[in-house]
C-alpha positions as a Markdown table, in Angstrom:
| # | Residue | x | y | z |
|---|---|---|---|---|
| 1 | Met | -4.3 | 49.1 | -39.1 |
| 2 | Ser | -3.0 | 47.6 | -35.9 |
| 3 | Ala | 0.4 | 47.2 | -34.3 |
| 4 | Ser | 1.9 | 43.7 | -33.8 |
| 5 | Gln | 0.0 | 42.0 | -31.1 |
| 6 | Ser | 2.6 | 40.9 | -28.7 |
| 7 | Ser | 6.3 | 39.9 | -28.3 |
| 8 | Pro | 8.4 | 38.7 | -25.4 |
| 9 | Ala | 10.4 | 41.1 | -23.1 |
| 10 | Gln | 13.2 | 42.8 | -25.0 |
| 11 | Ser | 15.8 | 45.4 | -24.6 |
| 12 | Pro | 16.2 | 48.1 | -27.3 |
| 13 | Pro | 18.5 | 47.3 | -30.2 |
| 14 | Val | 22.2 | 47.9 | -29.5 |
| 15 | Thr | 22.1 | 50.9 | -31.9 |
| 16 | Glu | 19.4 | 52.5 | -29.7 |
| 17 | Asp | 22.0 | 53.1 | -27.0 |
| 18 | His | 23.9 | 55.3 | -29.3 |
| 19 | Leu | 21.0 | 57.5 | -30.5 |
| 20 | Pro | 20.7 | 60.9 | -28.9 |
| 21 | Pro | 17.6 | 61.8 | -26.9 |
| 22 | Leu | 14.8 | 63.4 | -28.9 |
| 23 | Ser | 14.3 | 67.1 | -28.5 |
| 24 | Ala | 11.7 | 69.4 | -30.0 |
| 25 | Pro | 10.0 | 72.8 | -29.2 |
| 26 | Leu | 6.9 | 72.6 | -27.1 |
| 27 | Lys | 4.3 | 75.3 | -27.1 |
| 28 | Leu | 1.7 | 75.5 | -24.3 |
| 29 | Ser | -1.1 | 78.0 | -24.9 |
| 30 | Phe | -4.4 | 78.7 | -23.2 |
| 31 | Asp | -7.0 | 81.6 | -22.9 |
| 32 | Tyr | -7.1 | 82.8 | -19.3 |
| 33 | Thr | -10.6 | 84.2 | -18.5 |
| 34 | Arg | -11.1 | 86.4 | -15.5 |
| 35 | Ser | -13.7 | 88.8 | -14.1 |
| 36 | Val | -12.4 | 92.3 | -13.6 |
| 37 | Gly | -14.5 | 93.8 | -10.8 |
| 38 | Pro | -15.8 | 97.4 | -10.7 |
| 39 | Val | -12.4 | 99.3 | -10.5 |
| 40 | Leu | -10.6 | 97.5 | -13.3 |
| 41 | Gly | -13.9 | 97.2 | -15.2 |
| 42 | Ala | -14.1 | 101.1 | -15.2 |
| 43 | Phe | -10.5 | 101.2 | -16.4 |
| 44 | Phe | -11.0 | 98.8 | -19.3 |
| 45 | Thr | -14.4 | 100.3 | -20.2 |
| 46 | Ala | -12.7 | 103.7 | -20.4 |
| 47 | Leu | -9.9 | 102.4 | -22.7 |
| 48 | Arg | -12.6 | 101.1 | -25.0 |
| 49 | Ser | -13.7 | 104.7 | -25.6 |
| 50 | Arg | -10.1 | 105.9 | -25.8 |
| 51 | Arg | -10.0 | 107.4 | -22.3 |
| 52 | Val | -7.8 | 106.7 | -19.3 |
| 53 | Val | -8.9 | 106.6 | -15.7 |
| 54 | Gly | -7.2 | 105.9 | -12.5 |
| 55 | Val | -8.3 | 105.6 | -8.8 |
| 56 | Arg | -7.6 | 107.9 | -5.9 |
| 57 | Gly | -6.0 | 106.5 | -2.7 |
| 58 | Ser | -6.4 | 107.5 | 0.8 |
| 59 | Asp | -3.3 | 109.7 | 0.7 |
| 60 | Gly | -4.7 | 111.6 | -2.4 |
| 61 | Arg | -2.5 | 109.9 | -5.0 |
| 62 | Val | -4.0 | 108.8 | -8.2 |
| 63 | His | -3.0 | 105.3 | -9.3 |
| 64 | Val | -2.8 | 104.3 | -13.0 |
| 65 | Pro | -3.4 | 101.5 | -13.7 |
| 66 | Pro | -6.0 | 101.6 | -10.9 |
| 67 | Ala | -5.4 | 99.6 | -7.8 |
| 68 | Glu | -8.3 | 97.7 | -6.3 |
| 69 | Tyr | -7.0 | 98.1 | -2.7 |
| 70 | Asp | -5.2 | 101.1 | -1.1 |
| 71 | Pro | -1.5 | 100.5 | -0.8 |
| 72 | Val | -1.4 | 102.5 | 2.4 |
| 73 | Asp | -4.3 | 101.2 | 4.4 |
| 74 | Tyr | -5.4 | 98.2 | 2.2 |
| 75 | Ala | -9.0 | 99.5 | 2.1 |
| 76 | Pro | -11.1 | 99.0 | -1.1 |
| 77 | Leu | -10.7 | 101.9 | -3.5 |
| 78 | Thr | -13.7 | 103.2 | -5.3 |
| 79 | Glu | -13.1 | 106.8 | -6.5 |
| 80 | Val | -12.4 | 106.6 | -10.2 |
| 81 | Val | -10.6 | 109.6 | -11.6 |
| 82 | Pro | -10.1 | 110.6 | -15.3 |
| 83 | Val | -6.5 | 111.4 | -16.3 |
| 84 | Ser | -4.8 | 112.5 | -19.5 |
| 85 | Ser | -3.6 | 110.3 | -22.2 |
| 86 | Val | -0.5 | 112.4 | -22.5 |
| 87 | Gly | 2.4 | 111.9 | -20.0 |
| 88 | Thr | 6.1 | 112.0 | -19.2 |
| 89 | Val | 8.7 | 109.2 | -19.5 |
| 90 | Val | 10.0 | 108.5 | -16.0 |
| 91 | Ser | 12.5 | 105.7 | -17.1 |
| 92 | Trp | 13.0 | 103.5 | -20.0 |
| 93 | Thr | 15.0 | 100.7 | -21.5 |
| 94 | Trp | 15.6 | 99.8 | -25.2 |
| 95 | Gln | 14.3 | 96.6 | -26.8 |
| 96 | Pro | 16.4 | 96.2 | -29.9 |
| 97 | Glu | 15.0 | 92.9 | -30.9 |
| 98 | Pro | 11.2 | 92.6 | -30.2 |
| 99 | Leu | 9.8 | 89.2 | -29.3 |
| 100 | Glu | 6.7 | 87.5 | -30.5 |
| 101 | Gly | 3.6 | 88.9 | -28.8 |
| 102 | Gln | 5.2 | 92.2 | -27.8 |
| 103 | Pro | 3.4 | 95.5 | -28.7 |
| 104 | Leu | 5.7 | 96.3 | -31.6 |
| 105 | Gln | 7.6 | 94.2 | -34.0 |
| 106 | Arg | 10.3 | 96.8 | -34.6 |
| 107 | Pro | 12.9 | 98.2 | -32.1 |
| 108 | Phe | 11.1 | 100.2 | -29.3 |
| 109 | Ala | 11.5 | 101.3 | -25.7 |
| 110 | Trp | 9.9 | 99.8 | -22.6 |
| 111 | Ala | 9.0 | 102.9 | -20.5 |
| 112 | Leu | 7.4 | 103.9 | -17.2 |
| 113 | Val | 5.1 | 106.7 | -18.2 |
| 114 | Lys | 3.4 | 109.0 | -15.7 |
| 115 | Leu | 0.3 | 110.4 | -17.3 |
| 116 | Asp | -0.8 | 114.0 | -16.5 |
| 117 | Gly | -3.0 | 113.8 | -13.5 |
| 118 | Ala | -1.6 | 110.5 | -12.3 |
| 119 | Asp | 0.9 | 110.0 | -9.5 |
| 120 | Thr | 2.1 | 106.5 | -10.5 |
| 121 | Pro | 3.6 | 105.4 | -13.8 |
| 122 | Ile | 2.2 | 102.8 | -16.2 |
| 123 | Leu | 4.6 | 100.4 | -18.1 |
| 124 | His | 4.1 | 100.4 | -21.8 |
| 125 | Ala | 5.9 | 100.5 | -25.1 |
| 126 | Val | 7.1 | 103.7 | -26.8 |
| 127 | Asp | 7.6 | 103.8 | -30.4 |
| 128 | Ala | 10.6 | 106.2 | -30.5 |
| 129 | Gly | 12.2 | 105.1 | -33.8 |
| 130 | Ser | 15.7 | 104.9 | -32.2 |
| 131 | Ser | 17.3 | 104.8 | -28.8 |
| 132 | Asp | 18.7 | 108.3 | -29.5 |
| 133 | Ala | 15.1 | 109.8 | -29.8 |
| 134 | Ile | 13.9 | 108.9 | -26.4 |
| 135 | Ser | 15.0 | 110.2 | -22.9 |
| 136 | Thr | 13.9 | 110.4 | -19.4 |
| 137 | Gly | 11.5 | 113.4 | -19.2 |
| 138 | Ala | 10.3 | 113.0 | -22.9 |
| 139 | Arg | 6.6 | 113.9 | -23.5 |
| 140 | Val | 4.6 | 111.1 | -25.0 |
| 141 | His | 1.0 | 110.4 | -25.8 |
| 142 | Val | -1.1 | 107.3 | -26.2 |
| 143 | His | -1.6 | 105.9 | -29.7 |
| 144 | Trp | -4.9 | 104.1 | -29.7 |
| 145 | Ala | -5.6 | 100.7 | -31.4 |
| 146 | Asp | -7.7 | 101.0 | -34.5 |
| 147 | Glu | -10.6 | 99.0 | -32.9 |
| 148 | Pro | -10.5 | 99.2 | -29.0 |
| 149 | Val | -12.2 | 96.3 | -27.3 |
| 150 | Gly | -11.7 | 97.1 | -23.7 |
| 151 | Ala | -8.3 | 95.7 | -22.9 |
| 152 | Ile | -4.8 | 97.0 | -22.2 |
| 153 | Gly | -4.0 | 96.5 | -25.8 |
| 154 | Asp | -6.3 | 99.3 | -26.6 |
| 155 | Ile | -3.2 | 101.4 | -25.9 |
| 156 | Ala | -1.3 | 100.1 | -28.9 |
| 157 | Tyr | 1.8 | 102.0 | -27.8 |
| 158 | Phe | 2.9 | 105.5 | -26.8 |
| 159 | Ala | 4.3 | 107.9 | -29.4 |
| 160 | Leu | 6.5 | 111.0 | -28.9 |
| 161 | Gly | 4.9 | 114.3 | -28.6 |
| 162 | Glu | 2.1 | 115.7 | -26.4 |
| 163 | Asp | -0.7 | 116.1 | -28.8 |
| 164 | Ala | -3.4 | 113.8 | -27.5 |
| 165 | Glu | -5.3 | 111.7 | -30.1 |
| 166 | Pro | -9.1 | 112.1 | -30.3 |
| 167 | Val | -11.4 | 110.1 | -28.0 |
| 168 | Ser | -14.6 | 108.4 | -29.1 |
| 169 | Asp | -18.1 | 108.5 | -27.7 |
| 170 | Glu | -19.2 | 105.4 | -25.9 |
| 171 | Pro | -22.7 | 104.3 | -27.1 |
| 172 | Ala | -25.2 | 104.6 | -24.2 |
| 173 | Asp | -26.5 | 101.0 | -24.6 |
| 174 | Arg | -23.0 | 99.4 | -24.6 |
| 175 | Glu | -22.4 | 97.1 | -21.7 |
| 176 | Pro | -19.5 | 97.8 | -19.4 |
| 177 | Ile | -16.5 | 95.5 | -19.4 |
| 178 | Thr | -16.9 | 92.7 | -16.8 |
| 179 | Met | -14.7 | 89.9 | -18.2 |
| 180 | Leu | -11.4 | 89.6 | -19.9 |
| 181 | Val | -10.0 | 86.9 | -22.1 |
| 182 | Ile | -6.2 | 86.9 | -22.0 |
| 183 | Pro | -4.2 | 84.6 | -24.4 |
| 184 | Ser | -1.2 | 83.0 | -22.6 |
| 185 | Ser | 1.5 | 80.9 | -24.2 |
| 186 | Leu | 4.9 | 79.4 | -23.2 |
| 187 | Glu | 7.3 | 77.8 | -25.6 |
| 188 | Ile | 10.1 | 75.6 | -24.4 |
| 189 | Gln | 12.6 | 73.3 | -25.8 |
| 190 | His | 11.6 | 69.8 | -24.4 |
| 191 | Thr | 14.3 | 67.1 | -24.4 |
| 192 | Ala | 12.9 | 63.6 | -23.9 |
| 193 | Ser | 14.6 | 61.2 | -21.5 |
| 194 | Leu | 16.2 | 58.1 | -23.0 |
| 195 | Pro | 13.3 | 55.9 | -22.0 |
| 196 | Glu | 10.8 | 58.4 | -23.5 |
| 197 | Ser | 12.9 | 58.7 | -26.6 |
| 198 | Thr | 12.9 | 54.8 | -27.0 |
| 199 | Phe | 9.1 | 54.9 | -26.5 |
| 200 | Leu | 8.6 | 57.6 | -29.1 |
| 201 | Arg | 10.8 | 56.0 | -31.7 |
| 202 | Gly | 8.9 | 52.8 | -31.1 |
| 203 | Leu | 5.6 | 54.6 | -31.9 |
| 204 | Glu | 7.1 | 55.7 | -35.2 |
| 205 | Gln | 7.5 | 52.1 | -36.0 |
| 206 | Gly | 4.0 | 51.1 | -34.9 |
| 207 | Lys | 5.2 | 49.6 | -31.6 |
| 208 | Leu | 3.9 | 50.2 | -28.1 |
| 209 | Leu | 6.9 | 49.9 | -25.8 |
| 210 | Gly | 6.5 | 49.7 | -22.0 |
| 211 | Ala | 9.3 | 49.1 | -19.6 |
| 212 | Arg | 10.0 | 47.4 | -16.3 |
| 213 | Thr | 12.8 | 46.5 | -14.0 |
| 214 | Gly | 14.3 | 43.1 | -14.8 |
| 215 | Glu | 11.9 | 40.3 | -15.6 |
| 216 | Thr | 9.4 | 40.7 | -12.8 |
| 217 | Gly | 8.8 | 44.4 | -12.3 |
| 218 | Lys | 5.6 | 46.3 | -13.1 |
| 219 | Val | 5.3 | 47.3 | -16.8 |
| 220 | Tyr | 5.0 | 51.1 | -17.1 |
| 221 | Phe | 3.4 | 52.5 | -20.3 |
| 222 | Pro | 4.7 | 55.0 | -21.3 |
| 223 | Pro | 8.1 | 54.1 | -19.8 |
| 224 | Lys | 9.6 | 56.2 | -17.0 |
| 225 | Glu | 13.2 | 56.6 | -15.9 |
| 226 | Ala | 12.6 | 54.5 | -12.8 |
| 227 | Asp | 10.0 | 52.4 | -11.0 |
| 228 | Pro | 8.2 | 54.9 | -8.7 |
| 229 | Ala | 7.6 | 52.1 | -6.1 |
| 230 | Thr | 11.3 | 50.9 | -5.9 |
| 231 | Gly | 13.4 | 53.7 | -7.5 |
| 232 | Leu | 15.1 | 51.0 | -9.6 |
| 233 | Glu | 15.8 | 51.7 | -13.2 |
| 234 | Leu | 13.3 | 50.5 | -15.9 |
| 235 | Asp | 15.9 | 48.6 | -17.9 |
| 236 | Thr | 13.8 | 46.0 | -19.8 |
| 237 | Tyr | 11.5 | 47.0 | -22.7 |
| 238 | Val | 8.3 | 45.1 | -23.4 |
| 239 | Glu | 6.4 | 45.4 | -26.6 |
| 240 | Leu | 2.8 | 45.5 | -25.8 |
| 241 | Pro | -0.4 | 44.6 | -27.9 |
| 242 | Asp | -2.6 | 47.3 | -29.0 |
| 243 | Lys | -5.6 | 45.8 | -27.2 |
| 244 | Gly | -6.6 | 46.6 | -23.6 |
| 245 | Thr | -9.4 | 47.2 | -21.0 |
| 246 | Val | -11.1 | 50.4 | -20.1 |
| 247 | Thr | -10.6 | 51.0 | -16.4 |
| 248 | Thr | -12.1 | 54.4 | -15.8 |
| 249 | Phe | -13.5 | 57.0 | -18.2 |
| 250 | Ala | -15.3 | 60.4 | -18.5 |
| 251 | Ile | -17.8 | 61.6 | -20.9 |
| 252 | Ile | -16.9 | 65.0 | -22.2 |
| 253 | Asn | -20.0 | 67.1 | -22.8 |
| 254 | Ile | -18.8 | 70.6 | -22.6 |
| 255 | Pro | -17.1 | 72.3 | -25.6 |
| 256 | Phe | -14.0 | 74.3 | -25.1 |
| 257 | Pro | -11.6 | 76.3 | -27.3 |
| 258 | Gly | -9.3 | 74.1 | -29.5 |
| 259 | Gln | -11.5 | 71.1 | -29.2 |
| 260 | Arg | -10.9 | 68.7 | -32.1 |
| 261 | Ile | -13.9 | 66.4 | -31.5 |
| 262 | Lys | -17.5 | 67.4 | -31.1 |
| 263 | Pro | -19.0 | 66.5 | -27.8 |
| 264 | Pro | -20.2 | 64.2 | -26.4 |
| 265 | Tyr | -17.2 | 61.8 | -26.6 |
| 266 | Val | -15.3 | 59.6 | -24.2 |
| 267 | Ala | -11.8 | 60.0 | -22.7 |
| 268 | Ala | -10.8 | 56.7 | -21.1 |
| 269 | Tyr | -7.9 | 55.2 | -19.3 |
| 270 | Val | -7.0 | 52.0 | -21.2 |
| 271 | Leu | -4.9 | 49.3 | -19.6 |
| 272 | Leu | -3.0 | 47.6 | -22.4 |
| 273 | Asp | -2.7 | 43.8 | -22.1 |
| 274 | Gly | 0.5 | 43.1 | -20.2 |
| 275 | Ala | 0.8 | 46.6 | -18.7 |
| 276 | Asp | 0.3 | 47.6 | -15.1 |
| 277 | Ile | -0.5 | 51.3 | -15.6 |
| 278 | Pro | -3.4 | 52.6 | -17.8 |
| 279 | Phe | -3.1 | 55.6 | -20.1 |
| 280 | Leu | -5.5 | 58.2 | -21.4 |
| 281 | His | -6.9 | 58.1 | -24.9 |
| 282 | Leu | -10.1 | 58.4 | -26.9 |
| 283 | Val | -12.8 | 55.7 | -27.2 |
| 284 | Thr | -15.2 | 56.0 | -30.1 |
| 285 | Glu | -17.3 | 54.0 | -32.5 |
| 286 | Ile | -19.8 | 53.5 | -29.6 |
| 287 | Asp | -22.4 | 55.5 | -28.0 |
| 288 | Pro | -20.8 | 57.3 | -25.0 |
| 289 | Ala | -23.6 | 56.1 | -22.8 |
| 290 | Asp | -22.6 | 52.5 | -23.5 |
| 291 | Val | -18.9 | 52.8 | -22.5 |
| 292 | Arg | -18.3 | 50.9 | -19.3 |
| 293 | Met | -15.5 | 49.9 | -17.0 |
| 294 | Gly | -14.0 | 46.6 | -18.1 |
| 295 | Met | -14.9 | 47.1 | -21.8 |
| 296 | Arg | -12.3 | 45.6 | -24.2 |
| 297 | Val | -10.9 | 47.9 | -26.8 |
| 298 | Gln | -8.4 | 47.9 | -29.6 |
| 299 | Ala | -6.4 | 50.8 | -31.1 |
| 300 | Val | -7.4 | 52.2 | -34.5 |
| 301 | Trp | -4.2 | 53.4 | -36.1 |
| 302 | Lys | -3.8 | 56.3 | -38.5 |
| 303 | Pro | -2.5 | 55.3 | -42.0 |
| 304 | Gln | 1.3 | 54.4 | -41.7 |
| 305 | Glu | 2.3 | 57.3 | -43.9 |
| 306 | Glu | 0.9 | 59.7 | -41.2 |
| 307 | Trp | 2.9 | 58.1 | -38.3 |
| 308 | Gly | 5.2 | 60.4 | -36.4 |
| 309 | Leu | 6.8 | 60.5 | -33.0 |
| 310 | Gly | 3.6 | 60.6 | -31.0 |
| 311 | Ile | 0.9 | 58.6 | -29.3 |
| 312 | Asp | -1.6 | 60.2 | -31.7 |
| 313 | Asn | -0.4 | 57.7 | -34.2 |
| 314 | Ile | -3.3 | 55.8 | -32.6 |
| 315 | Asp | -6.4 | 57.8 | -33.7 |
| 316 | Tyr | -8.6 | 56.3 | -31.1 |
| 317 | Phe | -9.7 | 52.9 | -29.5 |
| 318 | Arg | -12.9 | 51.1 | -30.3 |
| 319 | Pro | -14.7 | 48.1 | -28.8 |
| 320 | Thr | -13.5 | 44.7 | -29.8 |
| 321 | Gly | -16.8 | 43.0 | -29.0 |
| 322 | Glu | -15.1 | 40.6 | -26.6 |
| 323 | Pro | -16.8 | 39.9 | -23.2 |
| 324 | Asp | -16.0 | 42.5 | -20.6 |
| 325 | Ala | -12.9 | 41.9 | -18.4 |
| 326 | Glu | -13.6 | 40.7 | -14.8 |
| 327 | Tyr | -13.2 | 43.5 | -12.3 |
| 328 | Asp | -10.6 | 41.6 | -10.4 |
| 329 | Ser | -8.3 | 41.6 | -13.5 |
| 330 | Tyr | -7.9 | 45.3 | -13.4 |
| 331 | Arg | -9.0 | 46.5 | -10.0 |
| 332 | His | -5.4 | 46.9 | -8.8 |
| 333 | His | -4.6 | 49.1 | -11.9 |
| 334 | Leu | -7.2 | 51.8 | -11.6 |
């Protein structure tokens, strides 16, 4: 299915001016992968066997979690020191309503805990039951995760009392921890600008709306608040056809987490006919090796009942079979 092919410049319907901007939650998430080095590697490897270690500084203090560089003389630290999994609450604050991703999903205390044998405290959760049950000076012990993997989450939380939980023997053939994968996420409430809202509502109707200043300005797709070159408001909307030209492209050969399409595939900048700025989308139904600059393509739309407020209403672009566009027709739009 395709959108209508073209129409003259138009302003949004009068009723559009009275519609509020669109707003929706936006969640960004990714896995952060990092190497840990010899000092932190020793710390995480010890956690995997339900043990805690720190590192000794030049002034004799034992730092937990271990510091890679001395806070006194900034020299690299190398002396790994075992410490107890039992310690004392130095300070604390109560978390009455836990947030998603926190160590516990019931009220708990955030506390600085100085483990026996350490000179600096570690920040972690204490499962105290109620705020009346915890106090500065309280004795606590590590409650270990059921299946330690070599990450800070191996300390599930601290519990009241000073009876240490059992440790486990690390198999001799098990590799030390050298890398960590840390899931990260951020959720915000995104409110679209009025031009963006108009653009998204157009997509819901199968329309590709660009915008320009007056009758002669560059047509931006998707629309912006203002023309970046002049600073003037983009006040005239233009419905564009769903045909265009590939300006530049990349062949994706490497798989990554969350990937919806099996490599290899092509991500291309498509310059819609009548637009002055290309946008990024998929090009399929062609061998990736045959995709080229200047290739003419057309949108393949999802079934109308699946349309929503997003550019993914277009499933992908495919070649039209037309002759390639001349380079001069798009060289100023790369």
